[in-house]
KEMARVO-944136 format. One line per 2 residues: number of its first residue (from 1); for each residue x, y, z of N, C-alpha, C. Coordinates in Angstrom, 3 decimals, always signed. Layout:
<rs>
NUM	X:Y:Z:X:Y:Z:X:Y:Z  ...
</rs>
This chain:
<rs>
1	+8.653:-12.000:-7.787:+8.116:-12.229:-6.356:+6.529:-12.574:-6.645  +6.101:-13.582:-6.342:+4.748:-13.867:-6.401:+3.885:-13.455:-5.029
3	+2.493:-13.546:-4.991:+1.686:-12.988:-3.779:+2.025:-13.633:-2.679  +2.222:-15.124:-2.717:+2.716:-15.792:-1.427:+4.174:-15.024:-0.718
5	+4.964:-14.644:-1.576:+6.222:-14.200:-1.141:+5.967:-12.525:-0.406  +5.034:-12.065:-1.232:+4.897:-10.750:-0.623:+4.015:-10.757:+0.615
7	+3.029:-11.648:+0.699:+2.364:-11.880:+2.019:+3.316:-12.315:+3.077  +4.321:-13.186:+2.556:+5.180:-13.641:+3.754:+6.009:-12.410:+4.353
9	+6.399:-11.496:+3.203:+7.154:-10.121:+3.617:+6.384:-9.376:+4.683  +5.118:-9.289:+4.315:+4.214:-8.410:+4.970:+3.911:-8.974:+6.492
11	+3.898:-10.370:+6.446:+3.580:-10.825:+8.004:+4.845:-10.945:+8.689  +6.043:-10.905:+8.120:+7.467:-10.664:+8.733:+7.592:-9.318:+9.451
13	+7.167:-8.243:+8.638:+7.239:-6.856:+8.958:+6.160:-6.600:+10.173  +5.160:-7.414:+10.046:+4.016:-7.319:+11.246:+4.407:-7.832:+12.451
15	+5.029:-9.036:+12.210:+5.711:-9.713:+13.472:+6.669:-8.991:+14.085  +7.684:-8.623:+13.346:+8.723:-7.758:+13.967:+8.295:-6.400:+14.435
17	+7.226:-5.825:+14.100:+6.870:-4.647:+14.563:+5.993:-4.863:+15.982  +5.041:-5.599:+15.772:+3.917:-5.728:+17.049:+4.456:-6.621:+18.077
19	+5.305:-7.660:+17.923:+5.651:-8.531:+19.089:+6.727:-7.666:+19.941  +7.635:-6.942:+19.527:+8.408:-6.321:+20.521:+7.817:-5.093:+21.302
21	+6.665:-4.500:+20.469:+6.163:-3.326:+21.061:+5.014:-3.915:+21.996  +4.485:-4.981:+21.539:+3.411:-5.316:+22.664:+4.151:-5.895:+23.963
23	+5.422:-6.731:+23.665:+5.921:-6.911:+25.184:+6.364:-5.993:+25.723  +7.017:-4.939:+25.137:+7.474:-3.627:+26.036:+6.110:-2.940:+26.484
25	+4.921:-2.816:+25.999:+3.805:-2.328:+26.681:+3.492:-3.067:+27.762  +3.620:-4.645:+27.650:+3.024:-5.347:+28.726:+3.943:-5.312:+29.906
27	+5.132:-5.247:+29.733:+6.296:-5.091:+30.719:+5.987:-3.770:+31.371  +5.679:-2.452:+30.644:+5.445:-1.340:+31.429:+4.166:-1.266:+32.097
29	+3.290:-2.124:+31.579:+1.969:-2.026:+32.271:+2.022:-2.941:+33.657  +2.795:-3.962:+33.463:+3.218:-4.723:+34.753:+4.192:-4.174:+35.768
31	+4.837:-3.069:+35.409:+5.772:-2.331:+36.226:+4.945:-1.662:+37.351  +3.694:-1.310:+36.858:+2.888:-0.638:+38.141:+3.224:+0.821:+38.357
33	+3.667:+1.422:+37.107:+4.162:+2.710:+37.334:+2.866:+3.598:+37.276  +3.037:+4.881:+37.171:+1.976:+5.988:+37.187:+1.013:+5.657:+36.234
35	+1.454:+5.354:+35.017:+0.353:+5.232:+33.842:-0.089:+3.614:+33.915  -0.605:+3.216:+34.794:-1.078:+1.974:+35.134:-2.515:+1.963:+34.996
37	-3.110:+1.910:+33.837:-4.624:+2.047:+33.391:-5.235:+0.664:+32.732  -6.206:+0.637:+32.629:-6.907:-0.637:+32.014:-6.657:-0.405:+30.529
39	-6.643:+0.955:+30.140:-6.547:+1.189:+28.650:-5.127:+0.776:+27.932  -4.192:+1.016:+28.996:-2.766:+0.467:+28.608:-2.793:-1.065:+28.573
41	-3.425:-1.706:+29.544:-3.389:-3.370:+29.099:-4.031:-3.696:+28.172  -5.357:-3.015:+27.693:-5.970:-3.431:+26.564:-5.060:-3.410:+25.480
43	-4.452:-2.069:+25.202:-3.504:-1.921:+24.103:-2.289:-2.833:+24.021  -1.561:-3.317:+25.168:-0.720:-4.181:+25.267:-1.244:-5.645:+24.809
45	-2.342:-6.052:+25.315:-2.848:-7.145:+24.930:-3.252:-7.335:+23.481  -3.996:-6.190:+22.934:-4.268:-6.212:+21.506:-3.018:-6.303:+20.627
47	-1.965:-5.586:+20.943:-0.732:-5.429:+20.238:-0.127:-6.834:+20.305  -0.038:-7.467:+21.387:+0.665:-8.829:+21.650:-0.210:-9.759:+20.734
49	-1.676:-9.648:+20.854:-2.389:-10.525:+19.987:-2.126:-10.454:+18.397  -1.847:-8.961:+18.031:-1.865:-9.007:+16.619:-0.405:-9.672:+16.153
51	+0.606:-9.373:+17.147:+1.946:-9.842:+16.805:+1.963:-11.385:+16.708  +1.169:-12.045:+17.604:+1.195:-13.580:+17.715:+0.448:-13.941:+16.634
53	-0.656:-13.334:+16.123:-1.353:-13.841:+14.923:-0.549:-13.625:+13.694  +0.156:-12.721:+13.748:+1.207:-12.324:+12.401:+2.392:-13.357:+12.476
55	+2.840:-13.853:+13.736:+3.871:-14.904:+13.651:+3.273:-16.199:+13.263  +2.014:-16.581:+13.695:+1.358:-17.856:+13.064:+1.282:-17.652:+11.716
57	+0.825:-16.684:+11.133:+0.735:-16.727:+9.808:+2.187:-16.661:+9.141  +3.257:-16.052:+9.561:+4.504:-16.228:+9.099:+5.013:-17.494:+9.172
59	+4.807:-18.296:+10.223:+5.357:-19.714:+10.315:+4.488:-20.510:+9.189  +3.318:-20.271:+9.038:+2.485:-21.106:+8.032:+2.972:-20.690:+6.723
61	+3.120:-19.572:+6.376:+3.456:-19.179:+4.913:+5.142:-19.576:+4.743  +5.919:-19.481:+5.737:+7.303:-20.219:+5.747:+7.250:-21.669:+5.182
63	+6.471:-22.190:+6.001:+6.040:-23.834:+5.604:+5.448:-23.880:+4.263  +4.722:-23.044:+3.799:+4.038:-23.171:+2.516:+5.104:-23.002:+1.523
65	+6.073:-21.723:+1.841:+7.012:-21.720:+0.718:+8.136:-22.735:+0.660  +8.406:-23.152:+1.819:+9.577:-24.381:+1.724:+8.997:-25.410:+1.111
67	+7.824:-26.062:+1.331:+7.425:-27.215:+0.719:+6.776:-27.217:-0.675  +6.765:-25.989:-1.186:+6.227:-25.889:-2.562:+7.310:-26.553:-3.506
</rs>
């Protein structure tokens, strides 16, 4: 494995980890339950942003691996 494939694997793991957790946190925040704090929303947005960033990197690296 070269560095490109290792980076692809790491971005895949980050995407698979952060996107579902961010979605679950955002759904929990939107439910209006007892723990409806601004800190919960900030954490949900940060987790979703990290997951989306990892997904963009994953897509770019997938294209780079396929086209080389």
